[in-house]
C-alpha positions in Angstrom: -55.4 -29.9 18.0 -54.7 -26.2 17.4 -51.2 -24.9 16.8 -49.8 -21.4 17.0 -47.4 -21.1 14.1 -46.1 -17.5 14.5 -43.0 -17.4 12.3 -42.3 -21.0 12.6 -42.0 -23.3 9.6 -43.8 -26.5 8.7 -40.7 -28.5 9.4 -40.1 -26.9 12.8 -43.7 -27.6 13.9 -43.5 -31.2 12.7 -40.2 -31.8 14.4 -41.2 -30.1 17.7 -44.5 -32.0 17.9 -42.8 -35.4 17.1 -40.1 -34.8 19.8 -42.8 -33.8 22.3 -44.5 -37.1 21.7 -41.1 -38.9 22.2 -41.3 -40.3 18.7 -38.3 -41.1 16.5 -38.2 -40.7 12.7 -38.1 -44.5 12.5 -41.4 -44.6 14.5 -43.0 -42.2 12.0 -41.6 -44.1 9.0 -43.2 -47.4 10.3 -46.7 -45.7 10.6 -47.0 -43.5 7.5 -44.6 -45.4 5.2 -42.4 -42.3 4.3 -38.7 -42.9 4.4 -36.6 -41.4 7.1 -34.6 -39.4 4.6 -37.7 -37.7 3.3 -38.9 -37.0 6.8 -35.6 -35.4 7.7 -35.7 -33.2 4.6 -39.3 -32.2 5.5 -38.4 -31.2 9.0 -35.4 -29.1 7.7 -37.7 -27.4 5.2 -35.2 -28.6 2.6 -37.7 -28.7 -0.3 -35.0 -29.2 -2.9 -34.3 -32.7 -1.5 -38.0 -33.6 -1.8 -40.3 -34.5 -4.8 -42.5 -31.9 -6.5 -44.8 -29.7 -4.4 -47.8 -32.0 -4.9 -46.0 -34.9 -3.3 -44.7 -32.7 -0.4 -48.2 -31.7 0.4 -49.2 -35.3 0.6 -46.3 -36.0 3.0 -47.5 -33.1 5.2 -51.0 -34.3 5.3 -50.0 -37.8 6.3 -47.4 -36.6 8.8 -49.7 -34.0 10.3 -52.6 -36.4 10.7 -50.3 -38.9 12.4 -49.2 -36.2 14.9 -52.7 -34.9 15.4 -52.1 -31.5 13.9 -54.4 -29.2 11.8 -53.5 -30.2 8.3 -55.0 -27.0 6.7 -52.8 -24.8 8.7 -49.7 -26.9 8.0 -50.5 -26.7 4.2 -50.9 -22.9 4.4 -47.5 -22.6 6.1 -46.0 -24.8 3.5 -47.3 -22.7 0.7 -46.0 -19.6 2.4 -42.5 -21.1 2.9 -42.4 -22.8 -0.5 -43.3 -19.6 -2.4 -40.7 -17.6 -0.3 -38.0 -20.1 -1.2 -39.0 -19.9 -4.9 -38.7 -16.1 -4.9 -35.5 -15.6 -3.0 -33.5 -12.5 -4.1 -30.9 -13.3 -6.7 -27.4 -11.9 -6.1 -25.6 -10.9 -9.3 -22.5 -12.9 -10.1 -20.6 -9.7 -10.4 -21.4 -8.9 -6.8 -20.6 -12.4 -5.5 -17.1 -12.4 -7.0 -14.7 -9.6 -6.2 -13.6 -7.6 -9.2 -10.2 -8.8 -10.5 -7.5 -6.3 -10.1 -6.3 -4.9 -13.4 -2.7 -5.6 -14.1 -0.5 -2.5 -14.1 0.5 -1.5 -17.6 2.6 1.4 -18.9 0.8 3.5 -21.5 2.4 6.0 -23.9 0.7 8.9 -22.0 2.2 7.7 -18.8 5.7 7.6 -20.4 5.2 11.1 -21.7 4.0 12.3 -18.4 7.0 10.8 -16.6 9.4 12.4 -19.0 7.7 15.8 -18.5 7.9 15.4 -14.7 11.6 14.5 -14.9 12.3 17.6 -17.1 10.5 19.9 -14.8 12.2 18.5 -11.7 15.6 18.8 -13.4 14.9 22.4 -14.3 13.9 23.3 -10.8 17.0 21.5 -9.4 19.2 23.6 -11.8 17.5 26.8 -10.6 18.0 25.8 -7.0 21.7 25.2 -7.5 22.1 28.5 -9.3 20.2 30.2 -6.6 22.3 28.7 -3.9 25.4 29.8 -5.8 24.0 33.3 -6.1 23.1 33.8 -2.4 25.8 31.7 -0.8 29.5 31.6 -0.8 31.2 28.8 -2.9 32.6 25.7 -1.2 36.3 25.9 -0.5 38.7 23.3 0.9 42.4 23.6 1.5 44.2 20.3 2.1 47.7 21.6 1.9 49.4 23.2 3.7 48.1 22.6 7.2 47.7 25.6 9.5 50.7 26.2 11.7 52.8 23.9 9.5 56.6 24.1 9.6 58.6 23.4 6.4 62.3 23.0 5.7 62.5 25.0 2.5 61.0 28.4 1.6 58.3 27.0 -0.6 55.0 25.1 -0.1 52.4 23.5 -2.3 48.9 25.0 -1.9 46.3 22.4 -2.8 42.5 22.1 -2.4 39.2 22.2 -4.2 36.3 24.6 -4.8 33.1 24.5 -6.9 33.5 24.3 -10.7 33.5 27.6 -12.6 34.7 29.4 -9.5 37.8 31.6 -9.6 40.5 30.7 -7.1 43.1 33.1 -5.8 46.2 32.3 -3.8 47.6 35.5 -2.2 45.6 37.5 -4.6 47.0 35.7 -7.6 44.5 33.6 -9.7 45.4 30.0 -10.1 44.1 27.4 -12.5 41.4 24.8 -11.6 40.3 21.6 -13.4 36.8 20.6 -14.3 36.1 19.5 -10.8 37.3 22.7 -9.2 40.6 21.2 -7.9 43.7 23.5 -7.8 47.4 23.0 -7.0 50.0 25.8 -6.9 53.5 26.2 -5.5 54.0 29.3 -3.4 57.4 30.8 -2.5 57.9 31.8 1.1 59.8 34.7 2.6 60.8 35.1 6.2 60.2 32.7 9.0 56.4 33.3 9.3 54.1 33.4 6.3 50.4 33.8 5.8 48.8 32.1 2.8 45.4 33.3 1.8 43.2 31.3 -0.5 40.0 32.9 -1.9 37.3 31.3 -4.1 34.9 33.8 -5.9 31.8 32.7 -7.7 30.5 34.3 -10.9 27.8 36.0 -8.7 30.5 37.7 -6.7 30.2 35.6 -3.5 33.5 34.6 -1.9 35.0 32.1 0.6 38.4 32.6 2.2 40.8 30.4 4.1 44.1 31.4 5.6 47.0 29.2 6.6 50.1 30.2 8.6 53.3 28.5 7.6 56.7 28.6 9.4 60.0 28.2 7.7 62.6 26.3 9.8 65.9 28.2 10.2 
């Protein structure tokens, strides 16, 4: 009986032929005296579960003759498949297992680099503040007195805050400030309507001005 193998394996041919003949593995075992476990491994081409190649070829001869197949072709296919399994490409262990992630560690060079970055950023921040002070007017807030406020006595406390190192003037008279730029000064009032002017001048000559109108109750 001729067979057309194509790319089929010995095991596939044996199994297909047996099933076409409506034979079970137990039927084959009874006739050729090869255990079912061996026959199953042979049909799966699982050569690792079988004895050495010499014995496997003996199994194929007996099995092939029993099924009416051409034994020489079966043995040729076996040699092809057996050699192919022996020379399967080996995958390196380093490729099978993903590389372990290295734990993050701080090195002296990283510390030095971080310090340098902080110094540079601080320097540019300082330049930015100086530049803003140079091109912009200083901050100025007056919390007392309120505009259009009426008082009972001819005096009022002028209180507020500006930027540090800024000169503050109340009605053109310089007043003292603390380290935070806060100021507090009592001003005498004259007449029923008074205008209080508060001016903050930076060292770059930029100024901010706020005016408050205060009435004295008669």
